[in-house]
N, C-alpha and C positions, 0 to 999 in steps of 0.2 A: 242212469239219473244216479242211483248212489253217488257213485265215483263221480261223479260230477259238483253234486251239492256237496260232496266235502271238499272237494279242490274250493269250489267257494269260500268255502268256511275257513277252511284253512289261510287262503289267501284276504277274508276280512280281517282275520285276530290277528296276523304279521300287520298290519295298516295299521292297527289299532294299537297294537302293542309294540309297537317300531319304533324308529326314530322320529323326535317331533320335526314338525318345519322350523325353517332355517329364523324367521321371526322368533320361533318361543324357545328356541336353546337356549343356553347360557351362555353369557358373553361373557368372555375375558377381562379381568379387573385388568384397568389401565395403570400401567404401572411407569415410574415416574423412568427419564431419560438416564440411560448408562452414564456414563465417564466418556466412553468413544461419545456417543452423541454429544454429549456436550459440547466436547471441543471440537466435532464437525462444527455445531453449531457458531461457536465462539470464531473458528477461522471464517466461516460465512460472512458473519459481523461484518471482521476487518477487511474481507474483499469487496464489503457495501450491497453484499446480496438480500440482508434483512435488517431492519430497527435495531439495534445496540441499547437495551434496557436503559431507563432515563440512572439507575442507580452508578454506570458503569463510568461515566460522564464524570471527567474532573470538573468541580468548577475551576478551579485555578488555573489547569492547562489548557484546556481546551473551550473551543465555541461550540456553539449550539451547532448539530448537525445540520439544522434547516435555516441557513441566512436569509434574513429578509433582502438582501439582493435579488435574491431568484424568487420571491414571491410579489415584490411592488418596487416601484421606479422612483419610489421619491427616497433621495440619499442626503445627508447631511451635508455640510462644508469641508468634514473633514475627513466622510468617507468618499466622497468623489475624489479627494485629494489622494485617494489610497486605490484606488481602482486602475489595471491594467493599464498603459497607456502606450503598449506596442513602439516603444524607446530603448536604445541602445543604453545601456547602466554601463558605465565605464569601471576597468576594474580596479578591484579595492583590495590589494592583497594586502595593507595593514587590516582591514577590517577581518582577515582568514586569521590573520595571526593572533591579533586580539581573543576571537573566539575561541579560541583553541586554550589560551590562559586561561579563560575567564570555564572552560569545561573544566579545566586542571581543580580549579577553584568548588566545581558545583554549582558556581552559581548563571550559568549559561541555560541555554535550552539547547537540544538536540531534535532538529527537524528533519525527519526521511521521509522522502517522496518514492511512495511504494507503487511502482511501475507495474500492471498486469502483465504477468505471463514474462518476466522479465530479471526473476533472480528475487525479486524486492523479498519471500519467504527468507532466504538467508540473510538478508540485509535487517529482519526482522529477529531473527534469531540472536544474530550477534548483538543485537541492541537492545535485548532483553538480558542476554549473560554479561551485558555491560551493567546494564541497570541492576536488575536483581541481585539483593544478597542471598547468596547461597542459601538451600533451608538444610538445618540444621537437624533435622527427625526426619524420619521415613513417614510421609502421608499418605492417605491415600489416594489414587486420580480424584474423584470425589469431590475431597478435601483440597486437592491442588487447584482443583478449577473451580473452586468457588470462590477462596478468598483471594485476596488482593497483595501481590507481591511488597516483600517489604524491601525499600533500595540501599543499595550500596553507600556506606560513605563515601565525602567527594565525591557523589555522579550527579549528572543535572538531568533534569528533569526532561524525558523523553516523548517525543507525538512522532507517529507513525500517521501517513494521508496517504489513504488508497483510492477514493473513486472520485477526487478533487483536482481542477490546474493548479499548479501553483504560481500562487500573484508574486508578480517580480515585487512589489511594494513588501512584501516582507520583509529583503536583504537591507529596506530602509529604516524600516520601525521596528524590524530586531534586530541589530547587526551583532549584538552578544551570543546568538547561536548559532549552531554547528548546521550546516544544510549539508547532507549525504542523501546521494541516490547511485543507485546501478542501473545502467542499459546491457540490452540484447541487441543480437544483429537484428534488425527491422523486420524483415521475411522470415524467419525462425519465430519470433515472439506472433507475426498473426498466425503460422502455421499451427503452434503450439495453444494458442488460442480455440482456433479452430478445430484442434483433435478432443479440448476439453471442453468445450462450448458442445456440439454437435458431431463433426466427426466424419459426415456421411455427403448432404446436400453443399457444399460449398459455395454456390453459386448464390443460391437464395440465400445462405447464411451471408452471405459477403455484401448480398442486394440489400437485404434487410438491414445492417448495421450502418451501411451507409446512408439509407433514409433517414434514419434515425439520427445521426450524424448531420445531415441537410437541415432536419428541423431543428436541431440544437443548436446550429449556427444561423439559423433565421430567427429563432428566440432573443439570438443573444446580440441579434442588430438591431430588432424591436425595440429592446433595452436600451441598448445606445441610443436609438435616435429617439427615443422620450425621456432617459434621463442626463444626458451629457457624457455619459461615464458604460465603460464596459461593467459587468457584472463583477461585484468584490471575490463572487468565489463560484466557479465555473464548477458544475457537477461534468465528468465524464470517467463515467466505468468499463467502456469500451468502444474502442477506435479499431480501425483496419485504414484509414488513411492518413498520413503523418502526424499518428499519436503523439508521441515526442514532442514533435513543434509545438502543436497546441499545446499539452502540458507545461512547457517550461515557456509559454509566451504569457500563459495565462487566459488565452482568446482562444472561444472556440472560434472554428471555421471553414467552411467548407466550399469554396479551394481553399487552402493554405498560401499564401504569397510572400514574395520574399522579405517584405514587410514581417512579417509573423516568423520567419527563420531568423532575418538578423538578430530580432529581438530573443527568442530561443537560446540562439548560439551566446550572446551578452550575459543570460541570466544563468546558466551552464556553467558558465567561465567563471562565477562567482561560489559558486559551491564548492565547499569547504573539503569534499573527496565525492568525489563521480568512480565508478568502479565497471568494469565491462564485464558481464558473465562468462563471457568465454575466454576469458583472461585466466578464470579460475579454477581450468579443468584441469590444471598442473601444481604438483607441490609450490614452485616455484613464482607459480602466478598466484597463489594463494596467500606464500609468506608475503610477496609485495602487498598485494591488498592487504593485508591486515598491517600492516607495518604504517601503509597511510591511516588505516581508522585507528590505531595506539596513537600516531601524533597528534591527530584532531582530539580522541576520546582519550585522555590520559588515566591510568589505575598508577594507585602506588604499587613499586615493585613485588612487594611483599602481598598482592590480592588474593586472597583465594580463586579456585576457577576461574582465571582468566578467560575472556570472551577468546573466541574464534570461530574461522570459518567452514561449514562442514565440508566433508571432501566429497560429496558425491549430491545431485541435485535433488530438491524437494519438490513435491505437488507436482508433475511434471504432467499425473493429466494420462490419457491415452498416448498410445502410440501409433506413428501413421508419417507416409511420405507424401510428400505431393509430388502431381506431377511437374515436369516442365512448365507446361502451361500456365499451370494455377501459377507456379513461383515467378513467371516474368508476370503476371496481372498483378500478384500484390507487390512485386516490385515498382510497376509502372505507378501507383497510387501513394508509395512511399520515395518519393522519389527527396525530399528536403530531409524526410527523416537516415534517408540514407549517409548524408551529406553532415547530417547532423553525429551521426553514430561514430561517423570517422573523425569527427571534430573531439568527442567525448572520446575514443581511444587515445589522441595524440595531446589531449589532456590529462590523461593520466598520466602517459606515459612521462611527459612531463613534470607532473608531480611527486612520482616515484622518482626520479632524476633531483629533485630540488629538496630545499630544507626549508623549515618553517625559518621566517625572520623574527628580529626582535618587538614585541609591541611598548608603542608610547602607551602608558600607562591610561586606562580609563574604568569609570564606575560601571562594576557588570553588572550592580543590582538594579539601573536604573530599565524602569518598562516604561510603555507608551499606554495611551490608555485603552482599557480594557477592551471598549467597546470597539475596537479595530485591531483585535488579536484575530489574523486568518488563518493561523496554523489549528488547523482540524485533523483530529483523527482520533487514534486508540492509545493511549497512556501505555508505556511498554511494562507497565508492574500490572496490569491486564493477566498478558500473556504470559506472567513466570510459570505457571505450574505445567503449560503445555510448550512451551519452548527452550527452558534450560535443559541440558542434558541431564540423565539419571545417574552419573556418578557421580556428578558435583552434588547431586541432591543427596547421597549417603556422605559427603565429605562432612566429618564432626569441626 
């Protein structure tokens, strides 16, 4: 009995003086986000996962992130004329020649259509190196991410749109802008998106995105029936069926038709620079791509730290290989996108072989009503701290 009583007393003492319950223990202090976490949040904002702070929106360069076209069916006459029409646009080589001339004077606008999992980050990096003045002093990561970059002399304001379709009326409303984009093989793009988002449940992932696509298409059709026009700005973050055609036609549709494809072809043909991700896999391919960008976005020959394209992929996500059955299913869903991709390859090769013609003088500073500014996205100056190469930050 004495031994049992001693054991019980020792157990009671250990419980009394032992570790306190979880709810009574001291909690760790909440720390500020590290520079790495801030960079990850900035990349998420750029991809459209979270809303950007209001302070990051440039009143001069960007439109509001929530356009009125998605919440109301009341359009003014000017807005109705600016809605996508699904009509073929005539090829306008003279516009391309003059937009490059305006960009060389720093009086135009650079617009980049960032297509998800198609090499858009490479394009963002090039535009950041074009637009941002290299850092003259060594700054900490927190300081670089917190401050807005300083523009280079004689460079044009730059807007990168990531999660919205391109309204073809931009080409008419802002003819002085330089329009650039980069495409990737549609099957490889969807596979990359799958391994970045899920990577395990292929069928359920694919079906879930298609259901969202059908709902988006029905909402766009309802808007068209009520207002007489398609939404001015159509949000499309992820798509597995003819994503490129929907983006460049400006209209969300499920299924896509020949009319949407024809409109997308005419829109893409009027872009100043169309790059192909697979073409950047070799040194010669990167040189040809950089020559196209340098023609459209010229810098003085003495410019320090000139922009370049990285020789390796970025943000590739988790690696994986799809089965042949899964690849065939993706290809069946992207018949029009595969055709548009082939057109983009031919377009890039033709632009590499050609040269820019002479521009008939025009007023580069003329801009339409700001209420019709459909170029929405992140200003390249917001990404200077995370996208400019480290060696250029240290050059004096």
